[in-house]
C-alpha positions in Angstrom: -2.0 -23.1 -16.0 -1.7 -21.5 -13.0 -4.9 -19.8 -11.1 -4.1 -17.0 -9.1 -6.7 -15.7 -6.1 -7.1 -11.7 -7.2 -8.9 -9.7 -4.2 -10.3 -6.1 -5.2 -9.3 -3.1 -3.4 -8.9 0.7 -3.5 -5.0 1.6 -4.2 -4.4 5.4 -2.4 -1.3 6.7 -2.6 1.1 7.2 0.7 4.7 8.8 1.5 6.8 5.9 3.3 9.9 8.4 3.6 11.2 10.4 6.5 8.5 13.7 6.7 5.8 12.0 4.6 2.5 10.8 4.7 2.6 8.1 6.6 3.4 9.4 9.7 6.2 7.2 11.5 8.5 4.3 10.1 7.2 1.3 8.5 5.4 -0.7 11.1 7.2 -4.1 9.4 11.2 -3.2 9.2 10.7 0.1 11.1 12.8 2.0 8.4 11.3 4.4 5.9 11.5 3.7 1.9 12.0 5.7 -0.6 9.1 7.2 -2.9 11.3 5.8 -6.1 11.0 1.8 -4.3 7.3 -0.2 -4.9 6.2 -0.2 -1.4 2.6 -1.0 -0.1 0.3 -0.8 3.1 -2.3 -3.1 3.3 -5.5 -2.6 5.8 -5.8 -4.2 8.9 -7.2 -7.4 7.9 -5.3 -8.6 4.9 -1.8 -7.1 6.8 -2.6 -10.0 9.1 -0.8 -9.7 12.6 2.5 -8.8 10.1 2.5 -12.5 8.4 2.4 -10.2 5.1 5.5 -7.9 6.1 8.5 -8.1 3.5 6.4 -10.1 1.5 5.2 -9.4 -2.5 2.3 -8.9 -3.7 1.6 -8.1 -7.8 -1.4 -5.3 -8.1 -2.9 -5.3 -11.2 -4.6 -2.3 -12.9 -5.1 0.9 -15.2 -3.9 -2.4 -18.0 -1.2 -3.0 -16.6 0.8 -5.0 -12.9 3.4 -4.3 -10.8 5.4 -6.1 -7.7 5.5 -4.5 -4.6 7.0 -5.4 -1.0 4.3 -5.1 2.2 6.1 -2.4 4.4 2.9 -1.3 6.5 -0.2 -1.6 8.1 -2.7 0.8 6.7 -4.7 1.1 10.3 -8.4 -0.3 10.2 -9.1 0.0 14.0 -6.8 3.0 15.0 -6.3 6.9 13.6 -6.6 10.7 14.3 -3.4 10.7 16.1 0.4 11.3 16.5 1.7 7.7 15.4 -1.4 7.5 12.5 0.1 11.4 11.1 -4.2 12.5 12.5 -5.6 10.7 9.6 -8.6 9.1 9.7 -8.8 4.8 10.3 -7.9 2.6 7.1 -10.8 1.3 5.3 -10.9 -2.4 5.2 -9.7 -2.8 1.5 -7.1 -0.4 0.6 -3.3 -1.0 -0.7 -1.6 2.3 -0.3 0.9 2.4 -2.1 4.2 4.7 -2.9 4.9 6.8 -6.1 6.4 4.4 -7.8 3.5 1.9 -7.9 1.4 4.6 -9.5 4.0 5.3 -11.9 4.6 1.5 -12.6 1.1 1.2 -13.6 0.9 4.3 -15.8 -1.7 6.6 -14.0 -0.7 10.1 -14.9 -0.1 12.1 -12.2 -3.2 14.0 -12.3 -5.1 11.0 -11.7 -3.5 9.8 -8.6 -5.2 9.2 -5.2 -7.7 6.2 -5.8 -7.8 3.8 -8.7 -9.8 0.9 -8.5 -7.4 -2.4 -8.7 -7.0 -6.3 -7.5 -3.9 -7.6 -6.0 -2.4 -11.5 -5.0 -0.4 -12.7 -3.5 3.5 -12.6 -5.4 
């Protein structure tokens, strides 16, 4: 049996679409991504200087799991400016996810916002 290292995190919601909450295009590929695509941004430490760019992670929450591609950094060192859509710096334990991830985990829309999860490298 394969042992998977799971990391505890907080799942938050973001739009990676043009004009969405995320501000500019994704750092990994300089593109925008549909809310219907399971994509995430990771806190600065986990993003690891783009080392996890375009890799899939598995997110475990609400009794389900979903695979999502890392496309962006949730910046733990900077914020409150135009590049970060005037959002404060990101805590260091965040997996910031598109609506598709929340849907795949079966979380009711009224509960979208923050969810305690685990994630692992896919």
